[in-house]
BAMAR-870786 format. One line per field, with one value per residue (C-alpha): residue number from 1; chain; x, y, z. Coordinates in steps of 0.1 Angstrom, whole numbers. Example, Ala and Ser with C-alpha at 12.3 -4.5 7.8 and 13.67 -1.06 7.14 Angstrom:
k	[1,2]
c	[A,A]
x	[123,137]
y	[-45,-11]
z	[78,71]
//
This chain:
k	[1,2,3,4,5,6,7,8,9,10,11,12,13,14,15,16,17,18,19,20,21,22,23,24,25,26,27,28,29,30,31,32,33,34,35,36,37,38,39,40,41,42,43,44,45,46,47,48,49,50,51,52,53,54,55,56,57,58,59,60,61,62,63,64,65,66,67,68,69,70,71,72,73,74,75,76,77,78,79,80,81,82,83,84,85,86,87,88,89,90,91,92,93,94,95,96,97,98,99,100,101,102,103,104,105,106,107,108,109,110,111,112,113,114,115,116,117,118,119,120,121,122,123,124,125,126,127,128,129,130,131,132,133,134,135,136,137,138,139,140,141,142,143,144,145,146,147,148,149,150,151,152,153,154,155,156,157,158,159,160,161,162,163,164,165,166,167,168,169,170,171,172,173,174,175,176,177,178,179,180,181,182,183,184,185,186,187,188,189,190,191,192,193,194,195,196,197,198,199,200,201,202,203,204,205,206,207,208,209,210,211,212,213,214,215,216,217,218,219,220,221,222,223,224,225,226,227,228,229,230,231,232,233,234,235,236,237,238,239,240,241,242,243,244,245,246,247,248,249,250,251,252,253,254,255,256,257,258,259,260,261,262,263,264,265,266,267,268,269,270,271,272,273,274,275,276,277,278,279,280,281,282,283,284,285,286,287,288,289,290,291,292,293,294,295,296,297,298,299,300,301,302,303,304,305,306,307,308,309,310,311,312,313,314,315,316,317,318,319,320,321,322,323,324,325,326,327,328,329,330,331,332,333,334,335,336,337,338,339,340,341,342,343,344,345,346,347,348,349,350,351,352,353,354,355,356,357,358,359,360,361,362,363,364,365,366,367,368,369,370,371,372,373,374,375,376,377,378,379,380,381,382,383,384,385,386,387,388,389,390,391,392,393,394,395,396,397,398,399,400,401,402,403,404,405,406,407,408,409,410,411,412,413,414,415,416,417,418,419,420,421,422,423,424,425,426,427,428,429,430,431,432,433,434,435,436,437,438,439,440,441,442,443,444,445,446,447,448,449,450,451,452,453,454,455,456,457,458,459,460,461,462,463,464,465,466,467,468,469,470,471,472,473,474,475,476,477,478,479,480,481,482,483,484,485,486,487,488,489,490,491,492,493,494,495,496,497,498,499,500,501,502,503,504,505,506,507,508,509,510,511,512,513,514,515,516,517,518,519,520,521,522,523,524,525,526,527,528,529,530,531,532,533,534,535,536,537,538,539,540,541,542,543,544,545,546,547,548,549,550,551,552,553,554,555,556,557,558,559,560,561,562,563,564,565,566,567,568,569,570,571,572,573,574,575,576,577,578,579,580,581,582,583,584,585,586,587,588,589,590,591,592,593,594,595,596,597,598,599,600,601,602,603,604,605,606,607,608,609,610,611,612,613,614,615,616,617,618,619,620,621,622,623,624,625,626,627,628,629,630,631,632,633,634,635,636,637,638,639,640,641,642,643,644,645,646,647,648,649,650,651,652,653,654,655,656,657,658,659,660,661,662,663,664,665,666,667,668,669,670,671,672,673,674,675,676,677,678,679,680,681,682,683,684,685,686,687,688,689,690,691,692,693,694,695,696,697,698,699,700,701,702,703,704,705,706,707,708,709,710,711,712,713,714,715,716,717,718,719,720,721,722,723,724,725,726,727,728,729,730,731,732,733,734,735,736,737,738,739,740,741,742,743,744,745,746,747,748,749,750,751,752,753,754,755,756,757,758,759,760,761,762,763,764,765,766,767,768,769,770,771,772,773,774,775,776,777,778,779,780,781,782,783,784,785,786,787,788,789,790,791,792,793,794,795,796,797,798,799,800,801,802,803,804,805,806,807,808,809,810,811,812,813,814,815,816,817,818,819,820,821,822,823,824,825,826,827,828,829,830,831,832,833,834,835,836,837,838,839,840,841,842,843,844,845,846,847,848,849,850,851,852,853,854,855,856,857,858,859,860,861,862,863,864,865,866,867,868,869,870,871,872,873,874,875,876,877,878,879,880,881,882,883,884,885,886,887,888,889,890,891,892,893,894,895,896,897,898,899,900,901,902,903,904,905,906,907,908,909,910,911,912,913,914,915,916,917,918,919,920,921,922,923,924,925,926,927,928,929,930,931,932,933,934,935,936,937,938,939,940,941,942,943,944,945,946,947,948,949,950,951,952,953,954,955,956,957,958,959,960,961,962,963,964,965,966,967,968,969,970,971,972,973,974,975,976,977,978,979,980,981,982,983,984,985]
c	[A,A,A,A,A,A,A,A,A,A,A,A,A,A,A,A,A,A,A,A,A,A,A,A,A,A,A,A,A,A,A,A,A,A,A,A,A,A,A,A,A,A,A,A,A,A,A,A,A,A,A,A,A,A,A,A,A,A,A,A,A,A,A,A,A,A,A,A,A,A,A,A,A,A,A,A,A,A,A,A,A,A,A,A,A,A,A,A,A,A,A,A,A,A,A,A,A,A,A,A,A,A,A,A,A,A,A,A,A,A,A,A,A,A,A,A,A,A,A,A,A,A,A,A,A,A,A,A,A,A,A,A,A,A,A,A,A,A,A,A,A,A,A,A,A,A,A,A,A,A,A,A,A,A,A,A,A,A,A,A,A,A,A,A,A,A,A,A,A,A,A,A,A,A,A,A,A,A,A,A,A,A,A,A,A,A,A,A,A,A,A,A,A,A,A,A,A,A,A,A,A,A,A,A,A,A,A,A,A,A,A,A,A,A,A,A,A,A,A,A,A,A,A,A,A,A,A,A,A,A,A,A,A,A,A,A,A,A,A,A,A,A,A,A,A,A,A,A,A,A,A,A,A,A,A,A,A,A,A,A,A,A,A,A,A,A,A,A,A,A,A,A,A,A,A,A,A,A,A,A,A,A,A,A,A,A,A,A,A,A,A,A,A,A,A,A,A,A,A,A,A,A,A,A,A,A,A,A,A,A,A,A,A,A,A,A,A,A,A,A,A,A,A,A,A,A,A,A,A,A,A,A,A,A,A,A,A,A,A,A,A,A,A,A,A,A,A,A,A,A,A,A,A,A,A,A,A,A,A,A,A,A,A,A,A,A,A,A,A,A,A,A,A,A,A,A,A,A,A,A,A,A,A,A,A,A,A,A,A,A,A,A,A,A,A,A,A,A,A,A,A,A,A,A,A,A,A,A,A,A,A,A,A,A,A,A,A,A,A,A,A,A,A,A,A,A,A,A,A,A,A,A,A,A,A,A,A,A,A,A,A,A,A,A,A,A,A,A,A,A,A,A,A,A,A,A,A,A,A,A,A,A,A,A,A,A,A,A,A,A,A,A,A,A,A,A,A,A,A,A,A,A,A,A,A,A,A,A,A,A,A,A,A,A,A,A,A,A,A,A,A,A,A,A,A,A,A,A,A,A,A,A,A,A,A,A,A,A,A,A,A,A,A,A,A,A,A,A,A,A,A,A,A,A,A,A,A,A,A,A,A,A,A,A,A,A,A,A,A,A,A,A,A,A,A,A,A,A,A,A,A,A,A,A,A,A,A,A,A,A,A,A,A,A,A,A,A,A,A,A,A,A,A,A,A,A,A,A,A,A,A,A,A,A,A,A,A,A,A,A,A,A,A,A,A,A,A,A,A,A,A,A,A,A,A,A,A,A,A,A,A,A,A,A,A,A,A,A,A,A,A,A,A,A,A,A,A,A,A,A,A,A,A,A,A,A,A,A,A,A,A,A,A,A,A,A,A,A,A,A,A,A,A,A,A,A,A,A,A,A,A,A,A,A,A,A,A,A,A,A,A,A,A,A,A,A,A,A,A,A,A,A,A,A,A,A,A,A,A,A,A,A,A,A,A,A,A,A,A,A,A,A,A,A,A,A,A,A,A,A,A,A,A,A,A,A,A,A,A,A,A,A,A,A,A,A,A,A,A,A,A,A,A,A,A,A,A,A,A,A,A,A,A,A,A,A,A,A,A,A,A,A,A,A,A,A,A,A,A,A,A,A,A,A,A,A,A,A,A,A,A,A,A,A,A,A,A,A,A,A,A,A,A,A,A,A,A,A,A,A,A,A,A,A,A,A,A,A,A,A,A,A,A,A,A,A,A,A,A,A,A,A,A,A,A,A,A,A,A,A,A,A,A,A,A,A,A,A,A,A,A,A,A,A,A,A,A,A,A,A,A,A,A,A,A,A,A,A,A,A,A,A,A,A,A,A,A,A,A,A,A,A,A,A,A,A,A,A,A,A,A,A,A,A,A,A,A,A,A,A,A,A,A,A,A,A,A,A,A,A,A,A,A,A,A,A,A,A,A,A,A,A,A,A,A,A,A,A,A,A,A,A,A,A,A,A,A,A,A,A,A,A,A,A,A,A,A,A,A,A,A,A,A,A,A,A,A,A,A,A,A,A,A,A,A,A,A,A,A,A,A,A,A,A,A,A,A,A,A,A,A,A,A,A,A,A,A,A,A,A,A,A,A,A,A]
x	[793,765,755,753,730,707,705,697,670,655,655,635,610,603,600,575,555,554,542,515,505,503,476,441,420,385,356,322,289,271,233,207,183,155,152,179,195,234,250,271,301,302,336,354,383,407,402,432,445,437,437,404,382,347,319,312,278,268,279,309,344,377,405,437,438,470,469,476,443,411,383,368,347,320,303,279,260,227,234,248,285,292,323,328,355,376,367,373,336,314,278,271,237,236,207,195,209,183,195,189,155,145,157,128,116,135,135,157,183,179,187,171,160,144,107,109,136,118,108,87,55,62,39,51,33,51,53,26,1,15,22,-13,-31,-43,-37,-12,-6,14,-1,-35,-23,-19,-55,-69,-36,-22,-41,-43,-33,-61,-54,-77,-78,-83,-104,-107,-86,-59,-32,-47,-26,-35,-37,-27,-33,-17,-34,-55,-51,-23,-24,-50,-29,4,8,-7,11,37,73,81,114,126,156,168,163,133,111,78,45,46,69,38,27,62,69,62,45,65,97,86,99,81,67,73,49,66,39,53,80,104,105,103,123,155,140,130,119,88,82,53,28,47,71,63,95,96,122,127,138,173,187,179,195,228,216,204,167,146,109,83,49,20,-16,-46,-77,-106,-122,-158,-175,-172,-205,-234,-263,-275,-310,-317,-352,-359,-375,-411,-405,-386,-413,-441,-421,-419,-457,-457,-434,-450,-486,-490,-471,-501,-518,-487,-492,-455,-445,-472,-463,-427,-436,-458,-431,-404,-424,-438,-403,-387,-361,-345,-308,-288,-260,-238,-238,-231,-202,-185,-165,-174,-147,-117,-87,-55,-22,9,41,70,105,132,165,181,207,236,272,298,305,275,238,217,181,172,137,116,78,51,17,-12,-44,-75,-100,-137,-144,-134,-100,-85,-58,-22,9,40,74,95,130,149,185,195,231,257,291,319,351,369,362,359,346,312,296,261,234,196,181,146,135,99,82,44,22,-13,-46,-72,-107,-126,-137,-116,-141,-177,-189,-216,-190,-173,-185,-193,-217,-230,-240,-262,-276,-283,-319,-329,-353,-323,-304,-267,-275,-294,-330,-343,-381,-387,-416,-433,-435,-406,-373,-337,-305,-280,-246,-235,-245,-218,-245,-278,-304,-331,-311,-289,-258,-227,-220,-195,-175,-172,-158,-134,-121,-113,-101,-67,-52,-16,6,40,63,98,109,142,148,178,209,245,265,300,303,334,337,373,368,342,310,319,301,309,285,282,251,239,203,182,144,136,110,102,64,48,11,-3,-40,-56,-90,-89,-106,-143,-167,-197,-181,-154,-157,-126,-105,-86,-64,-33,-22,13,27,61,77,111,117,148,158,194,201,235,237,267,265,287,273,290,277,293,286,298,301,276,243,247,242,247,241,251,246,256,250,246,222,217,188,186,153,146,116,109,81,61,26,14,-19,-26,-57,-69,-54,-72,-51,-53,-19,-2,-14,17,19,39,14,-15,-19,-35,-20,-49,-30,4,32,36,69,79,112,119,147,145,173,176,207,205,226,213,223,207,215,199,206,193,201,197,169,147,151,154,161,161,171,173,181,181,189,172,175,153,152,114,114,123,159,155,141,154,169,150,159,138,142,127,131,116,118,105,103,102,84,85,123,119,124,88,73,98,80,44,38,8,26,49,56,47,61,53,66,64,80,78,93,90,90,87,64,77,49,43,51,84,92,62,84,95,77,63,65,39,35,6,-3,-8,-16,-7,27,41,43,56,44,45,18,27,49,78,78,114,102,82,94,87,54,62,43,47,39,34,29,21,17,14,19,15,13,-6,-8,15,-16,-30,-11,-25,-10,-27,-12,-25,-12,-15,-3,-2,6,20,33,8,15,-15,-25,-41,-60,-44,-62,-77,-56,-24,-34,-28,-52,-34,0,16,25,29,-3,-27,-26,-44,-46,-52,-58,-65,-59,-46,-55,-41,-51,-40,-51,-37,-68,-50,-13,-10,16,-9,-35,-31,-57,-53,-75,-65,-80,-70,-89,-81,-101,-89,-103,-93,-96,-86,-71,-61,-67,-48,-52,-70,-101,-126,-138,-128,-148,-127,-141,-162,-157,-183,-154,-153,-128,-138,-117,-127,-142,-132,-113,-133,-167,-192,-206,-239,-274,-294,-323,-356,-374,-404,-436,-463,-490,-475,-444,-419,-385,-377,-345,-334,-323,-297,-323,-335,-367,-380,-382,-390,-366,-330,-301,-264,-263,-281,-250,-239,-219,-238,-219,-209,-172,-154,-126,-138,-129,-131,-111,-96,-95,-97,-83,-80,-54,-62,-40,-44,-15,-10,-41,-43,-70,-68,-93,-87,-115,-112,-137,-143,-170,-183,-172,-196,-194,-214,-229,-230,-242,-276,-279,-281,-296,-325,-334,-367,-354,-329,-354,-362,-328,-312,-323,-331,-331,-361,-362,-380,-409,-418,-419,-445,-477,-506,-512,-506,-480,-450,-419,-383,-386,-399,-422,-405,-409,-389,-353,-326,-298,-264,-275,-272,-297,-269,-246,-244,-229,-199,-189,-182,-171,-153,-138,-106,-89,-97,-70,-70,-39,-26,11,19,34,72,75,57,76,110,103,108,145,145,116,115,80,47,19,-15,-37,-69,-75,-105,-102,-131,-154,-182,-190,-215,-224,-253,-236,-257,-229,-204,-177,-176,-138,-128,-111,-131,-157,-176,-181,-193,-183,-156,-142,-156,-135,-134,-139,-111,-106,-72,-59,-23,6,41,70,103,133]
y	[205,226,197,174,199,201,163,160,187,170,137,152,170,137,119,145,143,105,107,131,108,80,97,109,135,121,145,131,136,111,111,90,69,75,112,124,144,146,120,139,123,92,75,73,49,38,1,-19,12,32,64,82,113,120,139,174,191,189,153,162,147,150,124,117,81,64,48,15,16,13,12,34,20,43,35,51,38,23,21,-5,0,9,-1,20,24,55,82,120,127,104,104,79,69,49,26,18,-14,-40,-63,-36,-28,-65,-67,-47,-71,-68,-99,-112,-88,-64,-89,-77,-104,-106,-112,-143,-159,-158,-192,-178,-159,-122,-93,-58,-25,3,40,49,30,45,82,91,86,116,97,103,66,49,14,27,24,-14,-21,-41,-42,-76,-109,-122,-90,-72,-37,-21,13,14,46,75,97,114,100,65,34,4,-33,-59,-96,-117,-150,-153,-153,-175,-172,-168,-148,-140,-112,-116,-86,-90,-82,-48,-41,-6,-5,-38,-32,-43,-15,-12,-7,30,35,39,70,86,79,103,84,103,89,52,35,2,-22,-59,-83,-117,-143,-178,-196,-197,-159,-152,-181,-161,-138,-167,-151,-129,-138,-162,-136,-126,-97,-63,-49,-11,4,41,61,64,89,85,101,119,154,166,165,188,178,200,186,203,194,207,187,182,154,144,114,84,69,79,54,65,79,98,111,147,168,161,124,123,142,120,89,101,100,64,50,71,78,100,127,133,148,165,202,211,185,196,233,225,204,231,257,235,226,261,277,248,240,209,204,181,174,155,186,207,186,174,194,181,203,195,207,189,205,188,199,177,187,164,165,134,123,100,108,82,73,86,80,105,113,140,151,171,171,190,176,193,174,183,156,157,156,185,187,161,164,158,178,161,172,145,144,117,113,83,84,59,63,42,52,30,0,-24,-2,13,31,46,58,58,81,92,117,128,150,145,169,155,156,129,135,117,92,65,65,54,84,109,135,114,136,106,94,129,133,103,105,142,152,170,194,210,239,246,283,306,310,346,353,383,407,397,361,348,336,343,326,342,331,295,277,259,240,231,230,213,181,185,183,203,215,190,218,237,206,198,234,229,193,196,165,170,143,146,120,123,93,82,52,46,25,29,3,-5,-29,-45,-63,-77,-100,-104,-118,-115,-89,-84,-61,-47,-27,-9,3,21,25,48,73,96,99,124,128,156,156,186,194,231,245,252,267,250,216,207,235,251,220,210,179,170,137,131,101,96,67,62,32,22,-8,-13,-39,-51,-72,-88,-107,-123,-130,-148,-151,-174,-197,-231,-234,-211,-224,-231,-199,-198,-172,-180,-158,-163,-138,-129,-105,-91,-70,-50,-34,-11,9,29,51,68,81,105,123,152,173,204,229,262,284,275,291,266,233,214,179,194,222,198,197,162,131,114,82,69,75,44,35,8,-5,-35,-49,-76,-92,-114,-132,-150,-168,-176,-189,-190,-205,-198,-219,-219,-239,-222,-201,-232,-248,-227,-238,-218,-230,-211,-219,-197,-201,-176,-169,-146,-134,-135,-172,-196,-203,-239,-231,-197,-210,-225,-234,-225,-235,-234,-253,-243,-249,-234,-247,-222,-243,-216,-220,-257,-267,-281,-247,-222,-219,-216,-180,-172,-184,-157,-173,-204,-212,-238,-234,-253,-247,-258,-242,-232,-197,-185,-161,-143,-117,-117,-93,-92,-114,-137,-167,-153,-157,-125,-115,-91,-73,-70,-67,-97,-94,-57,-63,-59,-93,-107,-136,-153,-140,-159,-190,-191,-212,-221,-241,-213,-213,-202,-206,-224,-220,-248,-235,-252,-231,-243,-219,-214,-182,-175,-148,-152,-132,-106,-92,-116,-124,-149,-162,-187,-200,-225,-225,-245,-231,-250,-231,-254,-248,-219,-193,-189,-176,-207,-210,-229,-251,-233,-255,-238,-204,-188,-175,-182,-183,-186,-218,-235,-253,-258,-255,-237,-242,-217,-230,-208,-196,-164,-154,-124,-114,-85,-78,-52,-42,-16,-10,16,44,71,49,24,6,-22,-39,-61,-80,-101,-126,-144,-171,-183,-211,-210,-240,-245,-280,-284,-267,-270,-299,-320,-298,-296,-261,-233,-202,-172,-160,-128,-122,-142,-155,-192,-214,-248,-276,-279,-244,-211,-185,-154,-170,-149,-166,-151,-160,-163,-139,-153,-121,-104,-122,-105,-113,-95,-77,-94,-106,-143,-163,-198,-221,-248,-272,-248,-239,-204,-188,-154,-158,-146,-165,-162,-200,-201,-186,-206,-202,-181,-192,-156,-147,-116,-122,-122,-154,-136,-104,-87,-58,-47,-18,-1,22,43,68,87,109,132,123,95,79,51,36,11,-9,-31,-55,-81,-107,-126,-102,-96,-73,-63,-29,-18,16,1,-11,25,40,15,11,26,24,52,74,95,112,101,104,72,58,62,24,27,43,8,-5,-30,-13,-38,-75,-90,-64,-78,-60,-65,-37,-51,-32,-9,-34,-60,-51,-53,-78,-82,-110,-120,-93,-68,-87,-70,-80,-57,-69,-40,-28,5,27,32,56,75,95,118,134,156,160,193,184,185,209,235,227,229,265,274,263,252,228,192,181,195,172,182,158,153,124,111,85,64,79,55,24,-4,-22,-35,-23,5,20,46,24,-14,-12,-8,-39,-47,-73,-46,-10,18,55,47,76,73,68,97,105,127,149,163,185,193,195,182,202,187,210]
z	[-426,-441,-463,-432,-415,-445,-447,-410,-414,-444,-425,-396,-419,-437,-404,-391,-423,-421,-384,-394,-423,-397,-376,-385,-367,-362,-354,-345,-327,-306,-302,-286,-307,-282,-285,-309,-281,-277,-254,-230,-214,-236,-236,-270,-269,-296,-296,-282,-263,-232,-253,-254,-249,-237,-256,-247,-239,-275,-279,-300,-297,-314,-313,-331,-343,-354,-389,-373,-354,-374,-348,-321,-292,-279,-246,-222,-191,-200,-238,-260,-269,-305,-324,-356,-382,-377,-403,-403,-397,-378,-367,-340,-328,-296,-287,-252,-239,-248,-220,-194,-209,-206,-170,-156,-129,-97,-75,-46,-33,-61,-88,-120,-144,-178,-173,-195,-174,-140,-127,-98,-98,-101,-111,-121,-117,-136,-128,-153,-130,-98,-104,-118,-86,-64,-31,-4,-1,-29,-21,-32,-68,-64,-59,-88,-106,-94,-94,-59,-42,-22,-10,15,32,69,65,41,64,43,66,68,61,41,46,21,16,-11,-21,11,48,59,97,124,149,132,106,71,58,30,35,20,4,-7,-31,-17,21,43,55,75,58,69,39,16,35,32,-4,-32,-60,-86,-72,-77,-108,-103,-78,-81,-63,-55,-49,-45,-27,-56,-57,-20,-4,-8,18,40,72,71,34,40,29,-2,-9,-23,-38,-44,-68,-69,-99,-114,-139,-176,-206,-209,-204,-170,-170,-147,-142,-125,-118,-101,-94,-76,-67,-43,-24,-18,-1,-24,-14,8,8,42,41,74,80,74,101,92,89,122,141,126,135,171,172,159,185,213,205,236,218,196,227,241,236,240,214,190,193,187,157,142,147,131,101,96,95,76,103,87,91,69,94,70,47,78,91,59,34,-1,-17,5,-15,-23,-35,-47,-64,-73,-86,-97,-115,-130,-155,-163,-170,-181,-144,-124,-123,-102,-93,-68,-59,-36,-31,-11,-5,13,15,36,47,40,78,100,116,94,68,61,50,38,27,11,-3,-22,-34,-55,-67,-77,-93,-108,-92,-117,-138,-109,-80,-76,-47,-42,-18,-19,7,14,40,48,73,80,99,101,121,127,137,165,138,155,183,185,205,197,188,162,133,111,138,145,109,111,147,152,151,119,138,155,141,147,147,171,159,160,158,137,143,111,122,102,116,109,119,142,156,157,189,208,228,213,241,221,216,246,224,218,183,169,151,184,201,173,174,211,209,193,176,163,149,134,119,106,86,71,49,28,21,10,-8,-21,-51,-65,-98,-96,-126,-153,-139,-102,-81,-44,-26,9,18,49,53,78,82,111,123,152,159,183,192,212,221,239,252,259,290,281,307,293,286,312,338,325,332,301,296,276,262,249,231,216,198,181,158,140,119,107,80,70,38,22,-11,-36,-71,-100,-135,-160,-189,-200,-237,-253,-241,-203,-182,-145,-118,-83,-52,-16,12,48,64,99,111,143,153,182,194,225,235,263,269,296,304,328,334,352,328,332,308,270,266,289,275,285,299,329,335,345,383,381,365,349,340,351,326,304,287,263,250,228,206,179,159,129,115,81,56,21,-13,-47,-81,-115,-146,-181,-211,-245,-231,-232,-198,-166,-131,-98,-63,-30,5,36,73,96,133,153,188,187,193,221,229,216,182,170,137,108,72,42,6,-28,-61,-94,-131,-164,-199,-228,-254,-280,-284,-292,-328,-331,-322,-336,-369,-355,-366,-344,-313,-299,-265,-245,-211,-184,-148,-116,-82,-45,-14,22,37,73,92,123,124,162,190,209,239,235,242,275,309,325,361,375,408,432,468,491,527,526,511,476,459,426,407,373,350,318,315,290,259,250,220,203,167,131,114,81,49,22,-12,-46,-78,-113,-142,-179,-199,-236,-262,-294,-327,-311,-293,-267,-235,-210,-178,-155,-122,-97,-61,-30,3,36,68,95,130,131,157,179,213,229,262,291,315,345,368,355,368,334,308,276,259,225,208,174,168,140,102,74,37,8,-27,-57,-92,-107,-142,-161,-196,-218,-254,-277,-298,-320,-324,-351,-350,-340,-323,-296,-275,-251,-225,-196,-167,-137,-115,-83,-66,-32,-10,26,49,86,85,122,155,188,211,185,188,160,170,193,204,214,247,247,210,191,169,162,144,130,115,79,80,64,85,86,82,102,133,145,155,123,119,107,99,114,123,102,128,158,145,167,154,150,150,141,168,163,150,123,141,144,178,192,221,213,228,221,223,189,171,141,109,84,52,47,47,58,33,-3,-22,-55,-64,-94,-117,-153,-172,-206,-221,-251,-269,-301,-312,-282,-263,-238,-216,-191,-167,-139,-121,-90,-76,-49,-48,-18,9,39,68,99,93,130,120,113,149,160,128,124,160,173,208,200,181,211,210,177,141,123,88,65,64,98,80,69,105,115,127,121,118,84,74,56,65,78,105,137,162,187,216,198,207,180,185,169,147,110,98,102,79,45,12,8,-26,-49,-83,-82,-109,-91,-114,-146,-162,-193,-206,-235,-245,-263,-297,-297,-326,-305,-273,-291,-300,-263,-266,-229,-226,-240,-229,-216,-205,-191,-172,-153,-129,-110,-82,-69,-95,-89,-69,-75,-43,-22,10,26,47,38,22,14,9,46,58,89,99,117,108,131,126,101,83,48,17,-7,-44,-57,-87,-97,-125,-133,-156,-160,-176,-185,-191]
//
């Protein structure tokens, strides 16, 4: 019995030793090739089994591997999987997934593609170009970066928005603004004011029908796709960025008279003042004591501060990708009572619940508190106007005569008796302008991958804001007889988007690759608002809309809803990465249009040939890449107001009784404006240094949405219809050259150019021309939209100093008539635009400069009508240009005698072409061997940035960049300087 027990015991001991011999303990460490840091949470699986472990905080793992298994599979999100033979001690270095790195261009519905596989015309602007801009508006960073894209500020106000045009003006009355997409969901253009630039990963600009047709509706003017940041690296990364700066006027070519010039000029236009004792005594007093006020210097703040601080935390685990950020911006304007404060927050997170199910959310929230000056008006007390018009012989301070005959300045004057004007600072202190806006944009999604290559995705998105404006004029005894007023406005906007897509990627044999996508999308938009105004407030502590005893204007309310419903499909094919094909189709329906034509179908077809991969070019050593592409498609424009297809009923009084009547007829056939687009392009890279891309495009807008006049016999003024057509033809050229590519020294230069020719090809009713009543705007078949239409000025007659104009026969006349108006050959919209840049880095130092330019842009400088007009000189300061006014026969000048009244004619048209150094950035990164000694920091970067550093232009106003055909009192653009640092933990 004992022997049997011993045999059994020996058997088990041998068995155990054999089992132990059949397993091996493997210990290893996993690091990233990028930075050498440990990869936390990497999955380590025994190949062919479900047995595995994850790496710890130091990237270390331990696992028992059976002797029958020889291989470990190590994987981590965003990195290439590694298969490695099992050994007791392993060092594994993981590389970033090259496929993911190549897929940097985001196109339709969030699909990321390799740049070289895109058939359509798409440009990419990376975070490096976006983050280093001291501007509250992210869109400002796009100016001069993308060929064909023009970005303009509406003013220099810190809270001002921007306008964009891509490859010309496509419509006369409908919107010319691109469609904006944020992380896959449509948003309004207000998103640029709410986004923190540090949160933006990239912006893709989709230019042609092949790239935009998948969006169908509203994509006629192109698509601007904004992608916010995601987590990177396996370790949690904390980044803190802070900067301080200040703003100044970007340009001031105005040349107002000083006090002596102004008083002498008074005597020229009114010679009787030379014998006026009161005037002469005042002149002597003013000049003796040097009373000479620079009102622009008094009103403007040329050191308006800006503060910004950003904090973010991001990272990637084996299942989750996260990016969380917060930002605070505080920016003062150069004009009084203007500025903006913004708090913004963002959370982007997605997680894999298992191998086939993924969920995520991208949410942005911002709060803006901002003030605007009266610069949106053309009144005297617009501070921009006041700085030009106020007499220089006035002082904003009380003048005290001292016993010794000198003067001193006392308290600030609220009212300036000499000029009969209120001090603008006093008024602005008592005219409160408060605006707040809370914005929310975000989306959530659920994504299923039931089988390899198949992705089913459902996403829900919201873009919403609440806006409130409160305007107050406090009771002032010397201004409004202690009777203040309050104005309140409120609006609430929301847009909900529901998108469902199914994508399937597969290949046939090894060389035929297919990607198919089908989807459905519904968009629901709603906005409501109200406005009210009361007056008679006597107590500044009770400035409430309900406390005003008098209702100054009836309460106004608005309420509208719009809906879209769409179905779409897309197929991409490539053979052996040589031949590429792309096709899209989309059906859109919109409540904006008439009941008979709410749905339309849009499509695009495109192809690309990668010649470099052909056998006859593979061995050409200097040729790195050569591609030809062509595409054609249609897209729609629905950029009109709500309910324009519906008839309107208005009320009135007839024979003493309330009556109702039709004020606008309905149009049940109102439908989509359609743009037909052709794009042909070639791109190449030579000697691994020079990249060139050239594209030709032809865009024809048909069924143009226009407000057209009705016959007087109908009883209606005008209504909307689908009439007319317009063509834009042009070329985009992009060039980049890497001058130096050494390890420690890199230097590259780049440039882009766009030329666009616009032609009106058809007007309504078979007309060859049409003048919009009471506007001076004229459209002409075969002409260019935006060509300025004014009476042509013929100069000043040197014999008598009177102005002359050209009549329609080209003869000079001294009698002005609006009927002499004609096209001037000068365009509001510049046919030429572009930018150029350079990036230079040496070891830890970096420098970059970005220039933007437009050529052929003209605008009416309305300021000159008031600032170069002798008829206003009695109460308003004038330009020193008037010192060259005609005074005697034979004098050659362009300033007429005072009796010759100025007109709004072509002499006010100025060349607003410009070249602007948009951004100059200098940076220094602290060496890693120094930073690593802190134990907690991984990177420290210091930087200095200048925006709008200089401008070259012939335009004599404040700013040539403002997107307007007429400028008067516009808030000037600013030059900004910023200094800061970025620390990464």
